[in-house]
Structure formats: C-alpha cells, structure tokens
DRENZA-413870 format. One record per atom (N, C-alpha, C): residue number from 1; atom name; x, y, z. Coordinates in Angstrom, 3 decimals. Atoms other than C-alpha are relative to their C-alpha. Last residue first. Layout:
// residues N
{NUM; 'CA'; {X; Y; Z}},
...
This chain:
// residues 176
{176; 'N'; {-0.731; 0.874; 0.805}},
{176; 'CA'; {139.691; 2.740; -79.562}},
{176; 'C'; {0.615; -1.224; 0.757}},
{175; 'N'; {-1.049; 0.607; -0.745}},
{175; 'CA'; {137.009; 4.618; -77.728}},
{175; 'C'; {0.710; -0.976; -0.924}},
{174; 'N'; {0.133; 1.260; -0.573}},
{174; 'CA'; {134.951; 6.635; -80.129}},
{174; 'C'; {1.243; -0.557; 0.715}},
{173; 'N'; {-1.262; 0.490; 0.398}},
{173; 'CA'; {135.075; 10.430; -80.284}},
{173; 'C'; {0.048; -1.425; 0.608}},
{172; 'N'; {0.071; 1.459; 0.244}},
{172; 'CA'; {131.467; 11.616; -80.217}},
{172; 'C'; {1.403; -0.408; -0.588}},
{171; 'N'; {-0.522; 0.139; 1.343}},
{171; 'CA'; {131.919; 15.080; -78.569}},
{171; 'C'; {0.203; -1.518; -0.278}},
{170; 'N'; {-0.797; 1.142; 0.327}},
{170; 'CA'; {129.924; 15.330; -75.388}},
{170; 'C'; {0.373; 0.094; -1.442}},
{169; 'N'; {0.011; 0.285; 1.470}},
{169; 'CA'; {128.629; 18.635; -74.048}},
{169; 'C'; {0.951; -1.323; -0.165}},
{168; 'N'; {1.182; 0.748; 0.620}},
{168; 'CA'; {127.285; 19.430; -70.657}},
{168; 'C'; {0.071; -0.454; -1.391}},
{167; 'N'; {-0.472; 0.631; 1.238}},
{167; 'CA'; {130.561; 20.260; -68.822}},
{167; 'C'; {-1.146; -0.765; -0.559}},
{166; 'N'; {-1.025; -0.794; 0.335}},
{166; 'CA'; {129.699; 22.682; -65.835}},
{166; 'C'; {0.660; -0.538; -1.377}},
{165; 'N'; {0.476; -1.296; 0.287}},
{165; 'CA'; {126.281; 21.182; -65.433}},
{165; 'C'; {1.104; 0.969; -0.525}},
{164; 'N'; {0.476; -0.824; -1.032}},
{164; 'CA'; {127.841; 17.772; -65.661}},
{164; 'C'; {-0.456; 1.354; -0.429}},
{163; 'N'; {0.158; -1.353; 0.137}},
{163; 'CA'; {128.649; 15.079; -68.212}},
{163; 'C'; {-0.577; 0.659; 1.190}},
{162; 'N'; {0.802; -0.346; -1.169}},
{162; 'CA'; {130.163; 11.599; -67.755}},
{162; 'C'; {-0.137; 1.726; -0.166}},
{161; 'N'; {-0.508; -1.098; -0.581}},
{161; 'CA'; {131.406; 10.236; -71.103}},
{161; 'C'; {-0.923; 0.336; 1.234}},
{160; 'N'; {0.767; -0.332; -1.172}},
{160; 'CA'; {131.165; 7.091; -73.166}},
{160; 'C'; {0.559; 1.295; 0.529}},
{159; 'N'; {-0.740; -0.853; -0.898}},
{159; 'CA'; {132.270; 5.858; -76.586}},
{159; 'C'; {-0.914; 0.219; 1.176}},
{158; 'N'; {0.564; -0.221; -1.266}},
{158; 'CA'; {131.380; 3.577; -79.470}},
{158; 'C'; {0.841; 0.825; 0.980}},
{157; 'N'; {-0.264; 0.781; -1.177}},
{157; 'CA'; {132.244; 3.550; -83.016}},
{157; 'C'; {-0.654; 0.353; 1.163}},
{156; 'N'; {-1.391; 0.108; -0.308}},
{156; 'CA'; {132.521; 5.691; -86.141}},
{156; 'C'; {0.494; -0.860; 1.100}},
{155; 'N'; {-0.593; 0.652; 1.114}},
{155; 'CA'; {128.937; 5.140; -87.354}},
{155; 'C'; {1.587; -0.290; 0.067}},
{154; 'N'; {0.117; -0.702; 1.330}},
{154; 'CA'; {127.834; 6.288; -84.039}},
{154; 'C'; {0.565; -0.947; -1.076}},
{153; 'N'; {-0.273; 0.744; 1.114}},
{153; 'CA'; {127.175; 4.536; -80.707}},
{153; 'C'; {-0.187; 0.744; -1.174}},
{152; 'N'; {0.420; -0.240; 1.426}},
{152; 'CA'; {127.048; 6.477; -77.509}},
{152; 'C'; {0.586; -0.963; -0.988}},
{151; 'N'; {-0.557; 1.062; 0.821}},
{151; 'CA'; {126.973; 5.972; -73.706}},
{151; 'C'; {-0.459; 0.341; -1.394}},
{150; 'N'; {0.414; 0.136; 1.331}},
{150; 'CA'; {126.381; 8.962; -71.450}},
{150; 'C'; {0.739; -1.077; -0.708}},
{149; 'N'; {-0.888; 1.059; 0.676}},
{149; 'CA'; {126.446; 8.944; -67.776}},
{149; 'C'; {-0.501; -0.203; -1.312}},
{148; 'N'; {0.657; 0.873; 1.018}},
{148; 'CA'; {124.762; 12.219; -66.727}},
{148; 'C'; {0.956; -0.873; -0.603}},
{147; 'N'; {-0.921; 0.673; 0.967}},
{147; 'CA'; {125.823; 14.037; -63.522}},
{147; 'C'; {-0.929; -0.889; -1.046}},
{146; 'N'; {-1.360; -0.428; -0.018}},
{146; 'CA'; {124.304; 16.493; -61.155}},
{146; 'C'; {0.864; -0.559; -1.046}},
{145; 'N'; {-0.906; 0.728; 0.873}},
{145; 'CA'; {120.556; 16.331; -61.532}},
{145; 'C'; {1.391; 0.527; 0.012}},
{144; 'N'; {-0.707; 0.943; -0.765}},
{144; 'CA'; {118.854; 17.850; -58.513}},
{144; 'C'; {0.936; -0.852; -0.857}},
{143; 'N'; {-0.993; -0.639; -0.948}},
{143; 'CA'; {117.830; 21.031; -60.287}},
{143; 'C'; {0.864; -1.131; 0.612}},
{142; 'N'; {0.021; 0.913; -1.083}},
{142; 'CA'; {115.989; 19.274; -63.214}},
{142; 'C'; {1.145; 0.404; 1.047}},
{141; 'N'; {1.272; 0.319; -0.504}},
{141; 'CA'; {115.078; 21.602; -65.966}},
{141; 'C'; {-0.167; -0.905; 1.168}},
{140; 'N'; {0.863; -1.139; -0.250}},
{140; 'CA'; {118.246; 23.276; -66.638}},
{140; 'C'; {-1.338; -0.319; 0.597}},
{139; 'N'; {-0.449; -0.530; -1.371}},
{139; 'CA'; {120.435; 20.107; -66.242}},
{139; 'C'; {-0.869; 1.299; 0.258}},
{138; 'N'; {0.839; 0.727; -1.000}},
{138; 'CA'; {118.387; 18.580; -69.162}},
{138; 'C'; {0.403; 0.579; 1.453}},
{137; 'N'; {0.720; -0.998; -0.605}},
{137; 'CA'; {119.912; 20.954; -71.673}},
{137; 'C'; {-0.717; -0.416; 1.190}},
{136; 'N'; {1.129; 0.266; -0.856}},
{136; 'CA'; {122.539; 18.411; -72.647}},
{136; 'C'; {-0.599; 1.298; 0.658}},
{135; 'N'; {-0.008; -0.731; -1.164}},
{135; 'CA'; {124.789; 19.235; -75.591}},
{135; 'C'; {-1.300; -0.291; 0.724}},
{134; 'N'; {1.268; -0.224; -0.546}},
{134; 'CA'; {125.480; 16.600; -78.250}},
{134; 'C'; {0.142; 0.875; 1.320}},
{133; 'N'; {0.057; -0.316; -1.417}},
{133; 'CA'; {128.349; 16.079; -80.629}},
{133; 'C'; {-1.406; 0.159; 0.433}},
{132; 'N'; {-1.255; 0.248; -0.791}},
{132; 'CA'; {129.495; 14.779; -83.949}},
{132; 'C'; {-0.024; 0.401; 1.417}},
{131; 'N'; {0.468; 0.340; -1.354}},
{131; 'CA'; {126.610; 14.186; -86.413}},
{131; 'C'; {1.308; -0.240; 0.918}},
{130; 'N'; {-0.425; -1.121; -0.829}},
{130; 'CA'; {127.976; 15.931; -89.533}},
{130; 'C'; {-0.372; -0.306; 1.369}},
{129; 'N'; {-1.495; 0.067; -0.040}},
{129; 'CA'; {127.817; 12.626; -91.475}},
{129; 'C'; {0.508; 1.246; 0.845}},
{128; 'N'; {-0.567; 0.924; -1.146}},
{128; 'CA'; {124.138; 12.269; -90.380}},
{128; 'C'; {1.560; 0.082; -0.023}},
{127; 'N'; {-1.457; 0.100; 0.423}},
{127; 'CA'; {123.109; 15.485; -92.469}},
{127; 'C'; {0.720; -0.958; 1.094}},
{126; 'N'; {-0.062; -0.181; 1.526}},
{126; 'CA'; {119.260; 15.510; -92.427}},
{126; 'C'; {1.433; -0.178; -0.519}},
{125; 'N'; {-1.063; -0.905; 0.315}},
{125; 'CA'; {119.188; 13.938; -88.935}},
{125; 'C'; {0.142; 0.097; -1.540}},
{124; 'N'; {-0.383; 0.204; 1.355}},
{124; 'CA'; {115.948; 12.296; -87.768}},
{124; 'C'; {0.981; 1.082; -0.393}},
{123; 'N'; {-0.337; -1.239; 0.784}},
{123; 'CA'; {115.529; 12.132; -83.965}},
{123; 'C'; {0.331; -0.500; -1.494}},
{122; 'N'; {-0.555; 0.404; 1.331}},
{122; 'CA'; {113.854; 9.398; -81.928}},
{122; 'C'; {0.135; 1.346; -0.773}},
{121; 'N'; {0.255; -0.895; 1.031}},
{121; 'CA'; {113.361; 9.916; -78.195}},
{121; 'C'; {0.592; -0.485; -1.314}},
{120; 'N'; {-0.701; 0.411; 1.271}},
{120; 'CA'; {113.021; 7.680; -75.168}},
{120; 'C'; {-0.348; 0.979; -1.066}},
{119; 'N'; {0.563; -0.600; 1.263}},
{119; 'CA'; {112.228; 8.850; -71.674}},
{119; 'C'; {0.701; -0.705; -1.157}},
{118; 'N'; {-0.842; 0.067; 1.150}},
{118; 'CA'; {112.678; 7.541; -68.142}},
{118; 'C'; {-0.702; 0.721; -1.102}},
{117; 'N'; {0.677; -0.574; 1.237}},
{117; 'CA'; {111.630; 7.449; -64.628}},
{117; 'C'; {0.893; -0.053; -1.170}},
{116; 'N'; {-0.669; -0.622; 1.200}},
{116; 'CA'; {112.734; 5.412; -61.669}},
{116; 'C'; {-0.989; 0.562; -0.910}},
{115; 'N'; {0.942; -0.321; 1.094}},
{115; 'CA'; {111.630; 4.370; -58.194}},
{115; 'C'; {0.721; 0.739; -1.113}},
{114; 'N'; {-0.125; -1.403; 0.420}},
{114; 'CA'; {114.347; 2.527; -56.297}},
{114; 'C'; {-1.084; 0.391; -0.967}},
{113; 'N'; {0.080; -0.864; -1.100}},
{113; 'CA'; {113.769; -0.713; -54.266}},
{113; 'C'; {0.115; 1.448; -0.342}},
{112; 'N'; {-0.952; 0.294; -1.036}},
{112; 'CA'; {114.949; -3.082; -57.011}},
{112; 'C'; {0.140; 1.001; 1.176}},
{111; 'N'; {-0.794; 1.033; 0.600}},
{111; 'CA'; {112.892; -1.377; -59.594}},
{111; 'C'; {1.081; -0.173; 0.948}},
{110; 'N'; {-1.188; 0.550; -0.704}},
{110; 'CA'; {110.109; 0.785; -58.156}},
{110; 'C'; {0.623; -1.046; -0.866}},
{109; 'N'; {0.289; 1.407; -0.558}},
{109; 'CA'; {107.704; 2.824; -60.158}},
{109; 'C'; {1.334; -0.585; 0.483}},
{108; 'N'; {-1.129; 0.424; -0.870}},
{108; 'CA'; {107.629; 6.615; -60.741}},
{108; 'C'; {-0.352; -1.483; 0.577}},
{107; 'N'; {0.658; 0.602; -1.085}},
{107; 'CA'; {105.143; 7.000; -63.593}},
{107; 'C'; {0.979; -0.675; 0.958}},
{106; 'N'; {-0.063; -0.799; -1.160}},
{106; 'CA'; {106.811; 9.465; -65.822}},
{106; 'C'; {-0.917; -0.509; 1.177}},
{105; 'N'; {0.529; 0.934; -0.999}},
{105; 'CA'; {107.637; 7.086; -68.607}},
{105; 'C'; {0.227; 0.693; 1.317}},
{104; 'N'; {-0.349; -0.364; -1.465}},
{104; 'CA'; {107.902; 9.551; -71.496}},
{104; 'C'; {-0.531; -1.094; 0.937}},
{103; 'N'; {0.941; 0.782; -0.970}},
{103; 'CA'; {107.794; 8.578; -75.086}},
{103; 'C'; {0.660; 0.168; 1.383}},
{102; 'N'; {-0.407; 0.047; -1.458}},
{102; 'CA'; {109.052; 10.987; -77.783}},
{102; 'C'; {-0.917; -0.888; 0.788}},
{101; 'N'; {0.870; 0.634; -1.010}},
{101; 'CA'; {108.984; 10.922; -81.609}},
{101; 'C'; {0.573; 0.005; 1.414}},
{100; 'N'; {1.052; 0.719; 0.618}},
{100; 'CA'; {110.445; 12.668; -84.579}},
{100; 'C'; {-1.149; -0.415; 0.943}},
{99; 'N'; {0.716; 0.917; -0.812}},
{99; 'CA'; {112.750; 15.308; -82.999}},
{99; 'C'; {-1.236; -0.587; -0.710}},
{98; 'N'; {1.320; -0.461; -0.346}},
{98; 'CA'; {114.745; 17.096; -85.606}},
{98; 'C'; {-0.579; -1.205; 0.740}},
{97; 'N'; {0.779; 1.078; -0.604}},
{97; 'CA'; {118.496; 16.773; -86.268}},
{97; 'C'; {-1.301; 0.589; 0.452}},
{96; 'N'; {1.455; -0.286; 0.208}},
{96; 'CA'; {120.198; 19.219; -88.707}},
{96; 'C'; {-0.973; -1.064; 0.551}},
{95; 'N'; {0.575; 1.410; 0.340}},
{95; 'CA'; {123.633; 17.472; -88.518}},
{95; 'C'; {-1.588; 0.311; -0.311}},
{94; 'N'; {-0.322; 0.423; 1.313}},
{94; 'CA'; {125.304; 21.015; -88.802}},
{94; 'C'; {-0.692; -1.334; -0.411}},
{93; 'N'; {0.988; -0.514; 0.912}},
{93; 'CA'; {123.459; 22.141; -85.651}},
{93; 'C'; {0.218; -0.401; -1.435}},
{92; 'N'; {-0.619; -1.172; 0.708}},
{92; 'CA'; {125.377; 19.883; -83.257}},
{92; 'C'; {-0.864; 0.498; -1.306}},
{91; 'N'; {-1.083; 0.429; 0.734}},
{91; 'CA'; {122.843; 17.743; -81.374}},
{91; 'C'; {0.594; 1.214; -0.822}},
{90; 'N'; {-0.125; -0.812; 1.209}},
{90; 'CA'; {120.710; 19.243; -78.654}},
{90; 'C'; {1.298; -0.460; -0.778}},
{89; 'N'; {-1.153; 0.455; 0.702}},
{89; 'CA'; {119.446; 16.896; -75.900}},
{89; 'C'; {0.019; 0.742; -1.351}},
{88; 'N'; {-0.852; 0.742; -1.016}},
{88; 'CA'; {117.025; 18.223; -73.333}},
{88; 'C'; {1.249; -0.509; -0.569}},
{87; 'N'; {-0.560; -0.939; -1.037}},
{87; 'CA'; {115.487; 20.925; -75.463}},
{87; 'C'; {0.918; -0.644; 1.046}},
{86; 'N'; {-0.846; -0.994; 0.633}},
{86; 'CA'; {114.924; 18.747; -78.501}},
{86; 'C'; {0.642; 1.000; 0.869}},
{85; 'N'; {-1.265; 0.477; 0.250}},
{85; 'CA'; {113.610; 16.049; -76.185}},
{85; 'C'; {1.049; 0.938; -0.764}},
{84; 'N'; {-0.693; -0.972; 0.915}},
{84; 'CA'; {110.781; 18.199; -75.194}},
{84; 'C'; {1.425; -0.607; -0.201}},
{83; 'N'; {0.572; 0.070; 1.389}},
{83; 'CA'; {108.544; 15.391; -73.755}},
{83; 'C'; {0.774; 0.785; -1.018}},
{82; 'N'; {-0.552; 1.100; 0.692}},
{82; 'CA'; {110.732; 15.327; -70.606}},
{82; 'C'; {-0.446; -0.222; -1.468}},
{81; 'N'; {-1.422; -0.340; 0.329}},
{81; 'CA'; {109.717; 18.926; -69.702}},
{81; 'C'; {0.695; -1.227; -0.818}},
{80; 'N'; {0.069; -0.956; 1.092}},
{80; 'CA'; {105.946; 17.881; -69.848}},
{80; 'C'; {1.419; 0.373; -0.535}},
{79; 'N'; {0.344; 0.783; 1.162}},
{79; 'CA'; {106.682; 14.852; -67.687}},
{79; 'C'; {-0.128; 0.897; -1.194}},
{78; 'N'; {-1.086; 0.864; 0.360}},
{78; 'CA'; {108.519; 16.955; -65.192}},
{78; 'C'; {-0.304; -0.697; -1.363}},
{77; 'N'; {-1.065; -0.876; 0.611}},
{77; 'CA'; {105.790; 19.596; -65.090}},
{77; 'C'; {1.129; -0.776; -0.496}},
{76; 'N'; {0.586; -0.467; 1.380}},
{76; 'CA'; {103.128; 16.828; -64.527}},
{76; 'C'; {0.982; 0.825; -0.712}},
{75; 'N'; {-0.072; 1.175; 0.930}},
{75; 'CA'; {105.242; 15.185; -61.751}},
{75; 'C'; {-0.475; 0.422; -1.378}},
{74; 'N'; {-1.418; 0.185; 0.375}},
{74; 'CA'; {105.650; 18.632; -60.093}},
{74; 'C'; {0.133; -1.275; -0.891}},
{73; 'N'; {-0.260; -1.075; 0.880}},
{73; 'CA'; {101.881; 19.193; -60.267}},
{73; 'C'; {1.529; -0.057; -0.397}},
{72; 'N'; {0.553; 0.219; 1.315}},
{72; 'CA'; {101.146; 15.837; -58.782}},
{72; 'C'; {0.346; 1.066; -1.021}},
{71; 'N'; {-0.877; 1.002; 0.752}},
{71; 'CA'; {103.556; 16.569; -56.071}},
{71; 'C'; {-0.547; -0.538; -1.227}},
{70; 'N'; {-1.333; -0.582; 0.256}},
{70; 'CA'; {101.825; 19.822; -55.157}},
{70; 'C'; {0.818; -1.063; -0.617}},
{69; 'N'; {0.084; -0.805; 1.295}},
{69; 'CA'; {98.361; 18.259; -55.363}},
{69; 'C'; {1.364; 0.516; -0.484}},
{68; 'N'; {0.792; -1.258; -0.137}},
{68; 'CA'; {99.186; 15.495; -52.902}},
{68; 'C'; {0.015; 0.803; -1.210}},
{67; 'N'; {0.942; 0.085; -1.059}},
{67; 'CA'; {100.519; 12.021; -52.631}},
{67; 'C'; {-0.813; 1.167; 0.247}},
{66; 'N'; {0.196; -1.274; -0.765}},
{66; 'CA'; {102.476; 11.538; -55.812}},
{66; 'C'; {-1.164; -0.097; 0.944}},
{65; 'N'; {1.182; -0.733; 0.555}},
{65; 'CA'; {103.131; 7.778; -56.666}},
{65; 'C'; {-0.120; 1.396; 0.768}},
{64; 'N'; {1.358; 0.574; -0.106}},
{64; 'CA'; {106.604; 6.578; -55.734}},
{64; 'C'; {-1.046; 0.824; -0.628}},
{63; 'N'; {0.095; 1.306; 0.735}},
{63; 'CA'; {109.788; 8.450; -55.160}},
{63; 'C'; {-1.413; -0.496; 0.210}},
{62; 'N'; {0.521; 1.006; -0.829}},
{62; 'CA'; {110.215; 12.185; -54.449}},
{62; 'C'; {-0.011; -1.274; -0.752}},
{61; 'N'; {-0.121; -0.295; -1.286}},
{61; 'CA'; {112.133; 15.153; -55.622}},
{61; 'C'; {-0.617; -0.965; 0.881}},
{60; 'N'; {1.260; -0.743; -0.626}},
{60; 'CA'; {110.844; 15.255; -59.104}},
{60; 'C'; {0.048; 0.178; 1.434}},
{59; 'N'; {0.748; -0.876; 0.934}},
{59; 'CA'; {113.883; 14.323; -61.407}},
{59; 'C'; {-1.189; 0.752; 0.617}},
{58; 'N'; {-0.818; -0.939; 0.707}},
{58; 'CA'; {116.444; 13.189; -58.898}},
{58; 'C'; {-0.760; 0.885; -0.886}},
{57; 'N'; {-0.414; -0.989; -0.982}},
{57; 'CA'; {113.903; 11.388; -56.579}},
{57; 'C'; {0.882; 1.046; -0.661}},
{56; 'N'; {1.026; -1.044; -0.160}},
{56; 'CA'; {112.430; 9.725; -59.579}},
{56; 'C'; {0.392; 1.041; 0.884}},
{55; 'N'; {0.849; 0.151; -1.127}},
{55; 'CA'; {115.748; 8.006; -60.204}},
{55; 'C'; {-1.068; 1.094; 0.127}},
{54; 'N'; {-0.443; -0.553; -1.234}},
{54; 'CA'; {116.951; 8.399; -63.677}},
{54; 'C'; {-0.915; -0.327; 1.128}},
{53; 'N'; {0.586; 0.592; -1.175}},
{53; 'CA'; {116.697; 6.846; -67.167}},
{53; 'C'; {0.681; 0.741; 1.312}},
{52; 'N'; {-0.395; -0.581; -1.180}},
{52; 'CA'; {117.169; 8.436; -70.611}},
{52; 'C'; {-0.639; -0.700; 1.240}},
{51; 'N'; {0.696; 0.501; -1.100}},
{51; 'CA'; {117.133; 6.732; -74.011}},
{51; 'C'; {0.573; 0.606; 1.269}},
{50; 'N'; {-0.543; -0.361; -1.201}},
{50; 'CA'; {118.104; 8.454; -77.229}},
{50; 'C'; {-0.830; -0.548; 1.047}},
{49; 'N'; {0.868; 0.282; -1.199}},
{49; 'CA'; {117.584; 7.209; -80.718}},
{49; 'C'; {0.814; 0.248; 1.305}},
{48; 'N'; {-0.601; 0.013; -1.269}},
{48; 'CA'; {119.237; 8.777; -83.743}},
{48; 'C'; {-0.984; -0.296; 1.169}},
{47; 'N'; {0.740; 0.147; -1.256}},
{47; 'CA'; {118.057; 8.025; -87.202}},
{47; 'C'; {0.819; -0.065; 1.218}},
{46; 'N'; {0.515; -1.361; -0.405}},
{46; 'CA'; {119.952; 9.445; -90.273}},
{46; 'C'; {-0.932; -0.132; 1.224}},
{45; 'N'; {0.354; -0.697; 1.118}},
{45; 'CA'; {122.140; 6.330; -90.487}},
{45; 'C'; {-0.555; 1.381; 0.319}},
{44; 'N'; {0.101; 0.956; 0.962}},
{44; 'CA'; {122.021; 4.467; -87.216}},
{44; 'C'; {-0.400; 0.780; -1.281}},
{43; 'N'; {0.171; -0.533; 1.304}},
{43; 'CA'; {123.015; 6.788; -84.382}},
{43; 'C'; {0.116; -1.169; -0.964}},
{42; 'N'; {-0.297; 0.905; 1.033}},
{42; 'CA'; {122.498; 5.445; -80.873}},
{42; 'C'; {-0.325; 0.529; -1.336}},
{41; 'N'; {0.098; -0.577; 1.369}},
{41; 'CA'; {122.661; 7.702; -77.908}},
{41; 'C'; {0.387; -0.910; -1.008}},
{40; 'N'; {-0.557; 0.711; 1.135}},
{40; 'CA'; {122.285; 6.298; -74.367}},
{40; 'C'; {-0.444; 0.630; -1.211}},
{39; 'N'; {0.480; -0.345; 1.393}},
{39; 'CA'; {121.651; 8.389; -71.304}},
{39; 'C'; {0.797; -0.654; -1.002}},
{38; 'N'; {-0.739; 0.643; 0.981}},
{38; 'CA'; {121.972; 7.392; -67.636}},
{38; 'C'; {-0.703; 0.386; -1.331}},
{37; 'N'; {0.945; 0.557; 1.049}},
{37; 'CA'; {120.938; 9.816; -64.982}},
{37; 'C'; {0.930; -0.750; -0.916}},
{36; 'N'; {-0.645; 0.401; 1.390}},
{36; 'CA'; {122.685; 10.945; -61.771}},
{36; 'C'; {-1.139; -0.514; -0.894}},
{35; 'N'; {-0.721; -1.084; 0.615}},
{35; 'CA'; {121.626; 12.912; -58.622}},
{35; 'C'; {0.665; -0.330; -1.392}},
{34; 'N'; {0.482; -1.307; -0.203}},
{34; 'CA'; {120.526; 9.787; -56.832}},
{34; 'C'; {0.948; 0.969; -0.556}},
{33; 'N'; {-0.068; -0.568; -1.333}},
{33; 'CA'; {121.960; 6.574; -58.258}},
{33; 'C'; {-0.615; 1.421; 0.142}},
{32; 'N'; {-1.299; -0.740; -0.375}},
{32; 'CA'; {120.731; 5.310; -61.603}},
{32; 'C'; {-0.077; 0.490; 1.456}},
{31; 'N'; {0.213; -1.489; -0.011}},
{31; 'CA'; {117.750; 2.893; -61.550}},
{31; 'C'; {1.317; 0.657; 0.397}},
{30; 'N'; {0.341; -0.668; -1.315}},
{30; 'CA'; {118.965; -0.733; -62.198}},
{30; 'C'; {-0.168; 1.552; -0.184}},
{29; 'N'; {-1.027; 0.030; -1.002}},
{29; 'CA'; {118.870; -2.226; -65.713}},
{29; 'C'; {-0.504; 0.684; 1.272}},
{28; 'N'; {-1.259; 0.557; 0.527}},
{28; 'CA'; {116.987; -2.938; -68.935}},
{28; 'C'; {1.142; -0.020; 1.138}},
{27; 'N'; {0.072; 1.431; -0.207}},
{27; 'CA'; {113.455; -2.502; -67.785}},
{27; 'C'; {1.337; -0.687; -0.100}},
{26; 'N'; {-0.610; 0.380; -1.252}},
{26; 'CA'; {113.875; 1.225; -67.235}},
{26; 'C'; {0.070; -1.506; 0.265}},
{25; 'N'; {-1.014; -0.743; -0.556}},
{25; 'CA'; {111.667; 1.885; -70.295}},
{25; 'C'; {0.409; -0.523; 1.365}},
{24; 'N'; {0.306; -1.097; -0.839}},
{24; 'CA'; {109.574; -0.997; -71.478}},
{24; 'C'; {1.180; 0.809; 0.456}},
{23; 'N'; {-0.179; 0.446; -1.373}},
{23; 'CA'; {110.925; -3.087; -74.372}},
{23; 'C'; {-0.376; 1.262; 0.947}},
{22; 'N'; {0.037; 1.540; -0.267}},
{22; 'CA'; {109.975; -3.108; -77.981}},
{22; 'C'; {0.177; -0.403; 1.295}},
{21; 'N'; {-1.405; 0.548; 0.047}},
{21; 'CA'; {111.185; 0.408; -78.914}},
{21; 'C'; {-0.029; -1.477; 0.458}},
{20; 'N'; {0.144; 1.327; -0.577}},
{20; 'CA'; {107.764; 1.909; -79.733}},
{20; 'C'; {1.335; -0.600; -0.165}},
{19; 'N'; {-1.290; 0.908; 0.247}},
{19; 'CA'; {107.861; 5.539; -80.258}},
{19; 'C'; {-0.279; -1.225; 0.711}},
{18; 'N'; {0.342; 1.134; 0.773}},
{18; 'CA'; {104.323; 7.267; -80.748}},
{18; 'C'; {1.284; -0.829; -0.191}},
{17; 'N'; {-1.123; 0.975; -0.235}},
{17; 'CA'; {104.008; 10.093; -78.321}},
{17; 'C'; {-0.295; -1.219; -0.656}},
{16; 'N'; {0.356; 1.250; 0.344}},
{16; 'CA'; {101.842; 13.069; -79.429}},
{16; 'C'; {1.132; -0.926; 0.124}},
{15; 'N'; {-0.551; 0.413; 1.254}},
{15; 'CA'; {103.001; 16.198; -77.618}},
{15; 'C'; {-0.364; -1.468; -0.282}},
{14; 'N'; {-0.350; 1.329; 0.248}},
{14; 'CA'; {100.904; 17.782; -74.980}},
{14; 'C'; {0.516; -0.378; -1.395}},
{13; 'N'; {1.028; 0.918; 0.013}},
{13; 'CA'; {101.021; 21.588; -74.815}},
{13; 'C'; {0.471; -1.465; -0.216}},
{12; 'N'; {0.832; -0.022; 1.123}},
{12; 'CA'; {104.176; 23.477; -74.129}},
{12; 'C'; {-1.115; -0.983; 0.130}},
{11; 'N'; {1.196; 0.765; -0.535}},
{11; 'CA'; {105.983; 24.143; -70.841}},
{11; 'C'; {-1.014; 0.171; -1.079}},
{10; 'N'; {1.292; -0.380; 0.429}},
{10; 'CA'; {109.422; 25.082; -72.032}},
{10; 'C'; {-1.143; -0.805; 0.387}},
{9; 'N'; {0.163; 0.489; 1.297}},
{9; 'CA'; {112.355; 24.226; -69.802}},
{9; 'C'; {-1.401; 0.421; -0.491}},
{8; 'N'; {-0.127; -0.968; 1.020}},
{8; 'CA'; {112.721; 26.594; -66.820}},
{8; 'C'; {-0.048; -0.605; -1.414}},
{7; 'N'; {-1.332; 0.205; 0.752}},
{7; 'CA'; {111.402; 24.193; -64.117}},
{7; 'C'; {0.056; 0.969; -1.247}},
{6; 'N'; {0.081; 0.282; 1.405}},
{6; 'CA'; {108.601; 25.501; -62.003}},
{6; 'C'; {1.326; -0.127; -0.585}},
{5; 'N'; {-0.552; -0.967; 0.939}},
{5; 'CA'; {109.257; 25.627; -58.178}},
{5; 'C'; {-0.164; -0.553; -1.444}},
{4; 'N'; {1.104; -0.812; 0.586}},
{4; 'CA'; {106.814; 23.428; -56.215}},
{4; 'C'; {0.541; 0.993; -1.007}},
{3; 'N'; {0.749; 0.721; 0.927}},
{3; 'CA'; {109.399; 20.740; -55.470}},
{3; 'C'; {-1.115; 0.715; -0.661}},
{2; 'N'; {1.374; -0.263; -0.336}},
{2; 'CA'; {111.864; 23.178; -53.907}},
{2; 'C'; {-0.906; -0.612; -0.985}},
{1; 'N'; {0.822; -0.282; 1.174}},
{1; 'CA'; {115.213; 21.515; -54.258}},
{1; 'C'; {-1.429; 0.400; 0.460}},
C-alpha cells in the first residue's frame, strides 16, 4: 500500500461529531488482526448504531503516532474518510437510513501490543421494517482491508457474516 496515495472516498469538510456511547472506542476487546476489521450493527427501532474497529496498520499503513508529514497526512485522510459513515456502510435504500452522528477515534493507540483505530455511527431509518441489508463501501477507502467480521442485531434476531471486497453485502438473516 502506498501510504501517500489518496483514498477514493469523499474528502469533505469536517463533520460535527456528537455521538456518546458511554465507553471509549476499542475498549471492548482486542484490536482485529491485520487486514481485518470488526463491525457491529445494532438496530433498535428506527435507530441503527454501527461500531467499527481495526488495526491502525490496516487503515493507515503504520502503528502508533505519525512520525512525519506524509504519515500525518495519511492519518488525516483516513480520519476524514471514517467520518463519512454513509459512504462506508450503506443500508438498503428502502429503509431510508440517514447518518445522524459520527465519532472517529483516529488516534492510533496500543491495546495489548497492537495500535487500533475505530469509529461509531448512529443512523436514523425512516422505514425500519425495511431494514434488511448493508453494503460496505469501506473497502474502497482502505486498500489493506481484506475482511470485515460483521455482527448484527435486528428486530428479527442476531447474526454474523464475514465480508470481503468481492462480497461486500450482508443480508440480515438471523441465526436460528
């Protein structure tokens, strides 16, 4: 991965972040292995919360604090990309989900020897009964990302899937 190459996700101005989930990002478990990310989706009525965590190496190509101008720029672009939850996680259009809040933890800090990064998003869905799938656009913005382990909870139950660049869509079919 070329750390100075710009990622194709939109590079828009700063987005106000005001999501408070009560616990710091990445505090709940170990940092995912290199090349992977963990994503949890929780639907509760019209509100959908999404939490993402990944190794900093996977998202920005280095661990720890940036050491030069190039790595600071890569970190800045990654942070801006992560703020655009609507581009990273797209729910089926019939549910009419809109991003309400985003919080990005782009300060690569170590947890059990690995530096991790994360983001949390809150969406409001106008038609929650139509909430049935999600497509991940995150693969476009982070070239080293190969797999995303998705866990989800919907009104119909819970489930899990492993998504890849070739298969970036999860249908919410609960495990029975």
